N, C-alpha and C positions, 0 to 999 in steps of 0.2 A: 828082141822083146825086152822089156822094160821090165823088172822083177818090183812089184808095189807092195809085197809084204801084206796081201790082205788088208787093205787099209779099207774101208768105210767111212761115209759122211752119210749123214742124215741131217734134214733141217725141213723145219716144219712153216710154212708160208704159203699166203693167198695170194702173193704177187710170183707170179711163174720165171720171170727175167730175176729177177732177185734172190729168188730159192735156186736157180741154175747157176748163177754166178759164183753166190755163196757156199752152195757144195764142192764146186769145183777148187775156188781158193782153201776151203779147208783141209782138202786132201794134200794142199801143198806140193805137189808134183807136176811134173810136166812129159808124160810120155807121148806124147805128139809132136814137137817141135820136127820140125823136117821130114814129118812121112805122113801118107797118107792114111787117111780115118773117111773109114765106113761105117756111117752111122744106121740102124733099124728103128726108124719110127713104127707106132701101132697105127696104121692107117688101112686095118681090114674092112671098114667102113667111113663115109663120109661123116659120121653121127661125130658130135660134141665132146668135147673132154667132159669126162673122165674115160669114154667110151674109145676116145683114139688120140693121140700126142694134141696135146693144147699147141697151134701153131706158133706161138710166142716164146715158148718151151725150144721148139727147135730152132727158132732163128736164133734165140741168145743162144743156145751151145752152138750153132754156126762160128756165130761172130767171136765168141769166147775162144772157140778152138783155132780161126785165124789172127786173134790176137795172140795165142799160145805158139802160133808161128807153126800149123799144119800148113804142109805144103799141096795138100789136096785132099778136097771133102767130099764126099760120095755120099748122096741117100740112096741105101739099098734097099727097096720097096716092091712086095708084092701082095696086093690084097685080093681078098679074099673072105664073102663070096663074091663081092663087088670086083668090077672091071678095075685094075688099078688106075689106067688112066682118066678113068671117069674120076674115081674118090681123091687123086690129086688135084683137078682140075675145080672140082667143087668145096675142098676143103683153101683153094686158093695156092697151092703149093708149088704147081709149074709158073704160076703169073713171076715173071722176073721182079717186081716190085716187093712181091713178099715175103721174099728172101733177102732184100739187101736195104 
């Protein structure tokens, strides 16, 4: 496990992609190189952001983690009260082109 000494970065941005990249860059660390990373987005329902994770935020985070050398990225999600497969389909997360 990588010791991160409690680093926190906060960015105010109306652009989800730029905000994600900037906050990761501000942390100045790379605890994911060569490791498996499990992401838990907030997809309890297919409601739009801010009620659920913005698709662009998730996509940008995945791309950034790949660039940082994450060996494997897994999205771990269980929706409720809605059916998880239904929510992921409605959000477009299961569509191959949504994440590539």
